[in-house]
C-alpha positions as a LaTeX table, in Angstrom:
\begin{tabular}{lrrr}
\hline
Residue & $x$ (\AA) & $y$ (\AA) & $z$ (\AA) \\
\hline
Met1 & 25.97 & $-37.08$ & 64.36 \\
Thr2 & 23.21 & $-39.56$ & 63.48 \\
Lys3 & 25.56 & $-42.46$ & 63.44 \\
Phe4 & 26.86 & $-41.33$ & 66.83 \\
Arg5 & 23.21 & $-41.38$ & 68.40 \\
Gln6 & 22.46 & $-44.67$ & 66.70 \\
Ser7 & 25.60 & $-46.00$ & 68.28 \\
Ile8 & 24.63 & $-44.72$ & 71.79 \\
Phe9 & 21.17 & $-46.16$ & 71.19 \\
Asp10 & 22.70 & $-49.58$ & 70.46 \\
Arg11 & 24.84 & $-49.62$ & 73.51 \\
Leu12 & 22.01 & $-48.60$ & 75.89 \\
Phe13 & 19.04 & $-50.59$ & 74.52 \\
Ile14 & 19.59 & $-54.36$ & 73.29 \\
Arg15 & 16.14 & $-55.53$ & 72.32 \\
Asp16 & 14.84 & $-58.92$ & 73.14 \\
Leu17 & 13.72 & $-60.54$ & 69.83 \\
Asn18 & 11.15 & $-62.62$ & 71.94 \\
Ala19 & 9.69 & $-59.47$ & 73.55 \\
Asp20 & 6.48 & $-59.65$ & 72.06 \\
Ser21 & 5.28 & $-62.63$ & 73.93 \\
Phe22 & 6.25 & $-60.80$ & 77.16 \\
Leu23 & 4.34 & $-57.49$ & 76.12 \\
Asp24 & 1.21 & $-59.69$ & 75.05 \\
Asn25 & 1.36 & $-61.20$ & 78.60 \\
Phe26 & 1.30 & $-57.80$ & 80.27 \\
Phe27 & $-1.26$ & $-56.35$ & 78.29 \\
Ile28 & $-3.89$ & $-59.05$ & 78.45 \\
Ser29 & $-3.14$ & $-59.63$ & 82.14 \\
Ala30 & $-3.57$ & $-55.91$ & 82.69 \\
Val31 & $-6.92$ & $-55.87$ & 81.04 \\
Ser32 & $-8.06$ & $-59.01$ & 82.85 \\
Ala33 & $-7.25$ & $-57.41$ & 85.99 \\
Val34 & $-9.54$ & $-54.58$ & 85.32 \\
Leu35 & $-12.39$ & $-56.88$ & 84.32 \\
Leu36 & $-11.98$ & $-59.27$ & 87.39 \\
Ile37 & $-11.68$ & $-56.21$ & 89.74 \\
Arg38 & $-14.93$ & $-54.35$ & 88.64 \\
Phe39 & $-16.83$ & $-57.80$ & 88.42 \\
Phe40 & $-15.85$ & $-58.57$ & 91.88 \\
Leu41 & $-16.59$ & $-55.00$ & 93.22 \\
His42 & $-20.01$ & $-55.39$ & 91.58 \\
Leu43 & $-20.95$ & $-58.76$ & 93.20 \\
Thr44 & $-19.73$ & $-57.71$ & 96.70 \\
Asn45 & $-21.30$ & $-54.20$ & 96.56 \\
Tyr46 & $-17.87$ & $-52.30$ & 96.70 \\
Pro47 & $-16.69$ & $-53.22$ & 100.09 \\
Arg48 & $-14.18$ & $-51.01$ & 102.09 \\
Ile49 & $-10.81$ & $-52.47$ & 103.27 \\
Gly50 & $-9.77$ & $-50.90$ & 106.49 \\
Gly51 & $-12.88$ & $-50.12$ & 108.15 \\
Glu52 & $-14.80$ & $-46.85$ & 108.72 \\
Ser53 & $-11.76$ & $-44.45$ & 109.10 \\
Leu54 & $-9.45$ & $-45.98$ & 106.57 \\
His55 & $-9.65$ & $-47.36$ & 103.11 \\
Val56 & $-6.77$ & $-49.39$ & 101.63 \\
Ala57 & $-7.53$ & $-48.49$ & 97.97 \\
His58 & $-6.34$ & $-51.25$ & 95.38 \\
Val59 & $-4.27$ & $-48.82$ & 93.52 \\
Leu60 & $-1.81$ & $-49.51$ & 96.47 \\
Trp61 & $-2.05$ & $-53.20$ & 95.77 \\
Gly62 & $-1.47$ & $-52.63$ & 92.19 \\
Gly63 & 1.92 & $-50.94$ & 93.04 \\
Leu64 & 2.93 & $-53.71$ & 95.39 \\
Ile65 & 2.09 & $-56.41$ & 92.70 \\
Met66 & 4.27 & $-54.34$ & 90.06 \\
Leu67 & 6.97 & $-54.02$ & 92.76 \\
Ile68 & 7.08 & $-57.86$ & 93.12 \\
Ala69 & 7.27 & $-58.18$ & 89.35 \\
Leu70 & 10.24 & $-55.69$ & 89.22 \\
Ile71 & 12.06 & $-57.53$ & 91.98 \\
Met72 & 11.75 & $-60.72$ & 90.33 \\
Leu73 & 13.34 & $-59.38$ & 87.14 \\
Leu74 & 16.03 & $-57.78$ & 89.41 \\
Leu75 & 16.78 & $-61.10$ & 91.35 \\
Phe76 & 16.64 & $-63.67$ & 88.81 \\
Ile77 & 17.99 & $-64.23$ & 85.34 \\
Asn78 & 16.25 & $-67.26$ & 83.70 \\
Arg79 & 13.73 & $-66.46$ & 80.98 \\
Ser80 & 10.64 & $-68.36$ & 82.63 \\
Ile81 & 10.87 & $-65.59$ & 85.39 \\
Lys82 & 10.49 & $-63.09$ & 82.65 \\
Tyr83 & 7.21 & $-64.77$ & 81.36 \\
Thr84 & 5.85 & $-64.88$ & 84.96 \\
Ala85 & 6.94 & $-61.34$ & 85.89 \\
Ser86 & 5.17 & $-59.92$ & 82.78 \\
Ile87 & 1.97 & $-61.64$ & 83.77 \\
Ile88 & 2.26 & $-60.45$ & 87.50 \\
Gly89 & 3.34 & $-56.97$ & 86.30 \\
Gly90 & 0.52 & $-56.77$ & 83.94 \\
Phe91 & $-2.07$ & $-57.69$ & 86.72 \\
Gly92 & $-0.42$ & $-55.13$ & 88.94 \\
Phe93 & $-0.84$ & $-52.32$ & 86.27 \\
Gly94 & $-4.53$ & $-53.33$ & 85.64 \\
Thr95 & $-5.10$ & $-52.93$ & 89.54 \\
Phe96 & $-3.34$ & $-49.69$ & 89.59 \\
Ile97 & $-4.91$ & $-48.07$ & 86.55 \\
Asp98 & $-8.57$ & $-49.24$ & 87.64 \\
Glu99 & $-8.64$ & $-46.67$ & 90.11 \\
Leu100 & $-7.95$ & $-43.71$ & 87.86 \\
Gly101 & $-11.38$ & $-42.22$ & 88.47 \\
Lys102 & $-10.37$ & $-41.35$ & 92.01 \\
Phe103 & $-7.51$ & $-39.26$ & 90.80 \\
Ile104 & $-9.13$ & $-37.26$ & 88.11 \\
Thr105 & $-12.35$ & $-36.24$ & 90.11 \\
Ser106 & $-12.45$ & $-33.65$ & 92.94 \\
Asp107 & $-14.68$ & $-35.99$ & 94.92 \\
Asn108 & $-12.42$ & $-39.09$ & 94.38 \\
Asn109 & $-15.38$ & $-40.85$ & 92.44 \\
Tyr110 & $-14.41$ & $-44.39$ & 91.44 \\
Leu111 & $-17.64$ & $-44.90$ & 89.61 \\
Tyr112 & $-17.06$ & $-41.59$ & 87.33 \\
Glu113 & $-18.68$ & $-42.76$ & 84.11 \\
Pro114 & $-16.01$ & $-41.72$ & 81.64 \\
Thr115 & $-13.18$ & $-43.61$ & 83.63 \\
Val116 & $-13.73$ & $-46.98$ & 81.80 \\
Ala117 & $-13.46$ & $-45.22$ & 78.57 \\
Leu118 & $-10.24$ & $-43.48$ & 79.70 \\
Ile119 & $-8.72$ & $-46.70$ & 80.82 \\
Tyr120 & $-9.73$ & $-48.24$ & 77.39 \\
Val121 & $-7.80$ & $-45.39$ & 75.72 \\
Val122 & $-4.92$ & $-46.01$ & 77.98 \\
Phe123 & $-4.93$ & $-49.75$ & 76.78 \\
Ile124 & $-5.28$ & $-48.71$ & 73.38 \\
Leu125 & $-2.19$ & $-46.44$ & 73.42 \\
Leu126 & $-0.22$ & $-49.39$ & 75.28 \\
Tyr127 & $-1.18$ & $-51.65$ & 72.70 \\
Leu128 & $-0.06$ & $-49.47$ & 69.83 \\
Ser129 & 3.04 & $-48.73$ & 71.70 \\
Phe130 & 3.88 & $-52.40$ & 72.26 \\
Glu131 & 3.31 & $-52.98$ & 68.60 \\
Ala132 & 5.69 & $-50.43$ & 67.64 \\
Leu133 & 8.29 & $-51.63$ & 70.00 \\
Ala134 & 7.89 & $-55.21$ & 69.09 \\
Lys135 & 8.39 & $-54.63$ & 65.51 \\
Leu136 & 11.99 & $-55.45$ & 65.08 \\
Gln137 & 13.39 & $-53.42$ & 62.21 \\
Asn138 & 17.10 & $-53.20$ & 61.50 \\
Val139 & 17.95 & $-55.71$ & 63.95 \\
Thr140 & 21.91 & $-55.66$ & 64.33 \\
Gln141 & 24.20 & $-58.58$ & 64.33 \\
Lys142 & 24.99 & $-57.67$ & 67.93 \\
Glu143 & 21.45 & $-58.05$ & 69.09 \\
Tyr144 & 21.23 & $-61.39$ & 67.27 \\
Leu145 & 24.34 & $-62.60$ & 69.01 \\
Ile146 & 23.25 & $-61.22$ & 72.48 \\
Asn147 & 19.91 & $-62.87$ & 72.23 \\
Ala148 & 21.42 & $-66.15$ & 71.25 \\
Leu149 & 23.72 & $-66.00$ & 74.10 \\
Glu150 & 20.62 & $-65.42$ & 76.49 \\
Met151 & 18.94 & $-68.41$ & 75.04 \\
Ile152 & 21.86 & $-70.71$ & 75.29 \\
Lys153 & 21.51 & $-70.23$ & 79.22 \\
Glu154 & 18.59 & $-72.81$ & 78.78 \\
Ala155 & 21.23 & $-75.41$ & 77.70 \\
Val156 & 22.96 & $-74.94$ & 81.16 \\
Glu157 & 19.82 & $-75.69$ & 82.88 \\
Lys158 & 19.30 & $-78.61$ & 80.45 \\
Asn159 & 16.05 & $-77.31$ & 79.25 \\
Met160 & 16.82 & $-76.33$ & 75.50 \\
Asp161 & 14.24 & $-78.34$ & 73.49 \\
Glu162 & 14.92 & $-78.72$ & 69.52 \\
Glu163 & 12.70 & $-75.53$ & 68.81 \\
Glu164 & 14.80 & $-73.28$ & 70.95 \\
Lys165 & 18.19 & $-74.70$ & 69.64 \\
Lys166 & 16.95 & $-73.99$ & 65.96 \\
Gln167 & 16.11 & $-70.49$ & 67.00 \\
Val168 & 19.48 & $-70.13$ & 68.51 \\
Gln169 & 20.97 & $-71.45$ & 65.50 \\
Ser170 & 19.20 & $-68.98$ & 63.30 \\
Phe171 & 20.13 & $-66.09$ & 65.52 \\
Leu172 & 23.94 & $-67.16$ & 65.27 \\
Glu173 & 23.81 & $-67.36$ & 61.49 \\
Lys174 & 22.60 & $-63.85$ & 61.37 \\
Ser175 & 25.35 & $-62.61$ & 63.70 \\
Asp176 & 28.94 & $-61.61$ & 62.86 \\
Lys177 & 30.51 & $-64.77$ & 61.69 \\
Lys178 & 34.03 & $-63.43$ & 62.09 \\
Asp179 & 33.34 & $-62.62$ & 65.79 \\
Leu180 & 35.04 & $-64.85$ & 68.19 \\
Thr181 & 32.11 & $-65.12$ & 70.44 \\
Thr182 & 29.92 & $-66.06$ & 67.55 \\
Gln183 & 32.28 & $-68.84$ & 66.57 \\
Thr184 & 32.52 & $-69.99$ & 70.05 \\
Leu185 & 28.81 & $-70.22$ & 70.49 \\
Leu186 & 28.41 & $-72.04$ & 67.28 \\
Lys187 & 30.76 & $-74.71$ & 68.69 \\
Ile188 & 29.05 & $-74.90$ & 71.86 \\
Leu189 & 25.56 & $-75.43$ & 70.43 \\
Glu190 & 26.75 & $-78.07$ & 67.90 \\
Lys191 & 27.83 & $-80.00$ & 70.93 \\
Thr192 & 24.85 & $-79.37$ & 73.02 \\
Pro193 & 22.26 & $-82.01$ & 72.97 \\
Ser194 & 18.57 & $-80.86$ & 73.04 \\
Val195 & 15.67 & $-82.64$ & 74.78 \\
Pro196 & 12.59 & $-83.65$ & 72.85 \\
Val197 & 10.51 & $-81.47$ & 75.41 \\
Ser198 & 12.00 & $-79.23$ & 77.84 \\
Thr199 & 11.45 & $-79.79$ & 81.40 \\
Ser200 & 10.20 & $-76.16$ & 81.98 \\
Trp201 & 6.38 & $-75.58$ & 81.92 \\
Leu202 & 6.77 & $-72.90$ & 79.40 \\
Ser203 & 8.46 & $-74.99$ & 76.90 \\
Arg204 & 6.13 & $-77.93$ & 77.49 \\
Thr205 & 3.22 & $-75.69$ & 76.80 \\
Arg206 & 4.64 & $-74.11$ & 73.72 \\
His207 & 5.53 & $-77.69$ & 72.38 \\
Phe208 & 2.18 & $-78.89$ & 73.20 \\
Val209 & 0.32 & $-75.84$ & 71.28 \\
Asn210 & 2.50 & $-76.19$ & 68.27 \\
Glu211 & 2.04 & $-79.88$ & 67.92 \\
Thr212 & $-1.73$ & $-79.47$ & 68.67 \\
Tyr213 & $-1.96$ & $-76.83$ & 65.89 \\
Gln214 & $-0.15$ & $-79.27$ & 63.39 \\
Val215 & $-2.78$ & $-81.82$ & 64.16 \\
Phe216 & $-5.54$ & $-79.38$ & 63.78 \\
Leu217 & $-4.43$ & $-78.25$ & 60.49 \\
Arg218 & $-4.68$ & $-81.72$ & 59.03 \\
Thr219 & $-8.31$ & $-81.94$ & 59.99 \\
Arg220 & $-11.06$ & $-80.89$ & 57.83 \\
Trp221 & $-13.11$ & $-78.81$ & 60.49 \\
Phe222 & $-10.28$ & $-76.68$ & 61.64 \\
Leu223 & $-10.38$ & $-73.98$ & 59.16 \\
Arg224 & $-14.33$ & $-74.13$ & 59.15 \\
Ala225 & $-14.22$ & $-73.51$ & 62.73 \\
Val226 & $-11.93$ & $-70.62$ & 62.41 \\
Leu227 & $-14.12$ & $-69.04$ & 59.75 \\
Ala228 & $-17.27$ & $-69.90$ & 61.84 \\
Ile229 & $-15.86$ & $-67.97$ & 64.91 \\
Phe230 & $-15.25$ & $-64.84$ & 62.93 \\
Ile231 & $-18.55$ & $-64.90$ & 60.95 \\
Ile232 & $-20.66$ & $-65.35$ & 64.10 \\
Lys233 & $-18.57$ & $-62.74$ & 65.89 \\
Ser234 & $-19.11$ & $-60.28$ & 63.07 \\
Leu235 & $-22.93$ & $-60.99$ & 62.99 \\
Ile236 & $-23.23$ & $-60.45$ & 66.79 \\
Ser237 & $-21.33$ & $-57.33$ & 66.57 \\
Phe238 & $-23.34$ & $-56.05$ & 63.70 \\
Phe239 & $-26.82$ & $-56.69$ & 65.31 \\
Ser240 & $-25.72$ & $-55.57$ & 68.68 \\
Ser241 & $-24.30$ & $-52.19$ & 67.45 \\
Gly242 & $-26.74$ & $-51.89$ & 64.62 \\
Gly243 & $-29.75$ & $-52.79$ & 66.59 \\
Val244 & $-29.18$ & $-49.98$ & 68.88 \\
Ile245 & $-28.34$ & $-47.46$ & 66.31 \\
Val246 & $-31.28$ & $-48.58$ & 63.93 \\
Asn247 & $-33.64$ & $-47.90$ & 66.80 \\
Lys248 & $-32.75$ & $-44.25$ & 67.02 \\
Ser249 & $-34.74$ & $-41.73$ & 64.85 \\
Thr250 & $-31.66$ & $-39.65$ & 63.92 \\
Leu251 & $-27.95$ & $-40.68$ & 63.74 \\
Ser252 & $-25.41$ & $-38.63$ & 65.39 \\
Phe253 & $-21.80$ & $-38.46$ & 63.95 \\
Thr254 & $-20.47$ & $-41.06$ & 66.50 \\
Asp255 & $-23.23$ & $-43.34$ & 65.36 \\
Gln256 & $-22.33$ & $-43.02$ & 61.87 \\
Ile257 & $-18.74$ & $-43.96$ & 62.72 \\
Glu258 & $-19.55$ & $-46.77$ & 64.80 \\
Met259 & $-21.73$ & $-48.25$ & 62.02 \\
Phe260 & $-18.99$ & $-47.63$ & 59.60 \\
Ser261 & $-16.29$ & $-49.48$ & 61.75 \\
Val262 & $-18.82$ & $-52.54$ & 62.24 \\
Leu263 & $-19.30$ & $-52.52$ & 58.46 \\
Thr264 & $-15.53$ & $-52.14$ & 57.75 \\
Ser265 & $-14.80$ & $-55.02$ & 60.40 \\
Gly266 & $-17.16$ & $-57.13$ & 58.52 \\
Val267 & $-16.07$ & $-56.66$ & 55.21 \\
Leu268 & $-12.35$ & $-57.52$ & 56.28 \\
Val269 & $-13.69$ & $-60.90$ & 57.84 \\
Leu270 & $-15.38$ & $-61.35$ & 54.55 \\
Ile271 & $-12.17$ & $-61.12$ & 52.46 \\
Gly272 & $-10.57$ & $-63.43$ & 55.04 \\
Val273 & $-13.13$ & $-65.99$ & 54.49 \\
Ile274 & $-12.63$ & $-65.83$ & 50.72 \\
Thr275 & $-8.89$ & $-65.97$ & 50.96 \\
Ile276 & $-8.31$ & $-68.76$ & 53.65 \\
Tyr277 & $-7.94$ & $-71.67$ & 51.35 \\
Arg278 & $-5.63$ & $-70.01$ & 48.96 \\
Ser279 & $-3.36$ & $-68.28$ & 51.50 \\
Arg280 & $-3.97$ & $-68.96$ & 55.33 \\
Leu281 & $-1.39$ & $-66.24$ & 56.32 \\
Ser282 & $-3.28$ & $-63.57$ & 54.19 \\
Ser283 & $-6.66$ & $-64.73$ & 55.75 \\
Tyr284 & $-5.34$ & $-64.55$ & 59.24 \\
Arg285 & $-3.94$ & $-60.99$ & 58.59 \\
Tyr286 & $-7.53$ & $-59.85$ & 57.44 \\
Phe287 & $-8.92$ & $-61.43$ & 60.59 \\
Lys288 & $-6.56$ & $-59.45$ & 62.68 \\
Tyr289 & $-7.18$ & $-56.28$ & 61.03 \\
Ser290 & $-10.87$ & $-56.86$ & 61.77 \\
Leu291 & $-10.08$ & $-57.37$ & 65.37 \\
Leu292 & $-8.03$ & $-54.21$ & 65.55 \\
Ile293 & $-10.89$ & $-52.03$ & 64.15 \\
Ser294 & $-13.39$ & $-53.71$ & 66.50 \\
Ile295 & $-11.12$ & $-53.03$ & 69.29 \\
Phe296 & $-10.04$ & $-49.69$ & 68.51 \\
Leu297 & $-13.31$ & $-48.08$ & 67.03 \\
Thr298 & $-16.43$ & $-50.12$ & 67.76 \\
Gln299 & $-15.85$ & $-51.06$ & 71.17 \\
Phe300 & $-14.80$ & $-47.34$ & 72.13 \\
Phe301 & $-18.39$ & $-46.55$ & 71.64 \\
Thr302 & $-19.97$ & $-49.48$ & 73.22 \\
Phe303 & $-18.18$ & $-48.46$ & 76.58 \\
Tyr304 & $-20.51$ & $-45.65$ & 76.67 \\
Arg305 & $-23.75$ & $-47.67$ & 76.36 \\
Asp306 & $-22.64$ & $-50.60$ & 78.42 \\
Gln307 & $-19.32$ & $-50.61$ & 80.30 \\
Phe308 & $-19.51$ & $-54.01$ & 81.80 \\
Ser309 & $-20.30$ & $-55.93$ & 78.68 \\
Ala310 & $-17.77$ & $-53.74$ & 76.73 \\
Leu311 & $-15.00$ & $-55.02$ & 78.96 \\
Ser312 & $-16.05$ & $-58.50$ & 78.60 \\
Asp313 & $-16.18$ & $-58.03$ & 74.83 \\
Leu314 & $-12.69$ & $-56.45$ & 75.19 \\
Ile315 & $-10.97$ & $-59.45$ & 76.84 \\
Val316 & $-12.85$ & $-61.86$ & 74.35 \\
Asn317 & $-11.28$ & $-59.88$ & 71.63 \\
Leu318 & $-7.85$ & $-59.64$ & 72.96 \\
Ser319 & $-7.95$ & $-63.40$ & 73.68 \\
Ile320 & $-8.85$ & $-64.17$ & 69.83 \\
Leu321 & $-6.16$ & $-61.55$ & 68.85 \\
Thr322 & $-3.55$ & $-63.41$ & 70.87 \\
Ile323 & $-4.59$ & $-66.69$ & 69.06 \\
Ile324 & $-4.51$ & $-65.04$ & 65.64 \\
Asn325 & $-1.16$ & $-63.53$ & 66.47 \\
Tyr326 & 0.08 & $-67.10$ & 67.14 \\
Leu327 & $-1.45$ & $-68.35$ & 63.96 \\
Ile328 & 0.29 & $-65.88$ & 62.05 \\
Ser329 & 3.59 & $-66.55$ & 63.62 \\
Gln330 & 3.06 & $-70.27$ & 62.68 \\
Glu331 & 2.16 & $-69.54$ & 59.07 \\
Lys332 & 5.12 & $-66.96$ & 58.38 \\
Pro333 & 7.99 & $-69.59$ & 58.23 \\
Arg334 & 5.82 & $-71.56$ & 55.74 \\
Asn335 & 5.63 & $-68.70$ & 53.32 \\
Gln336 & 9.31 & $-67.96$ & 53.47 \\
Glu337 & 10.47 & $-71.39$ & 52.50 \\
\hline
\end{tabular}
């Protein structure tokens, strides 16, 4: 029975092995939308769109933007559209969820104080869900084959660069070698020329970032800059949270948890600093754990003190987290050689 259910699951859900980048785009775009909308409304003193009798709430614009992203995915099949739709869809979702306060209060109060914290919890759950979905465990030969087939479409567009070709080769090597489709695709791939840098903006950007990272690694200051960023960030977090807590005569349970999270995050940064010259991959992972603790614990309490600065901190942390995830992805192949 278990094998039968697994067989049904495999037929219905074929995982995209590059889905993590799409999910990151969606998540960061959604958070950015909330931050930008609240900043804009604060500057413009919360204007009404529609006059005195009507108000076109931006939850409707969020739904429209998500609809546009969905239509893009239904109409087009090239991979660059998926990247674009993930960003547009994320912005639409952020625009939609920003009006949560209006739908959980009897007086439709957009400025209901706990709203931002609730939105933050939604983002935490989203991130954890995305992380769980993006962890590709027990990838089947069929999934490797289908992903290779999807990527070979780039060759038809004459957009397949050398990095993409190597990835397709890797997927086909992990597919069923006896399968006729696998054998055919291997022959096609062998005869398919790759371009130095793809003509698509996505491939050009990826190639530029990869090349830039390799150049940075050969400089003396790059790792020092990474260390400086995390050390300074930890000190700022410690003094901003610690300064508020120290001024209190008695510490509540939440104050103690916040201080513990700040200290734990700082200790992980310290371990990352110590290990960076021995193992960049291990160091980057400690920095990532530090960021996750800061995002999931420290900032949760910060939202109650200063919602706007907490949103700013969140977008900064998510941006750094994206960079760290990229650095980890670059170091993993080196450690597997």
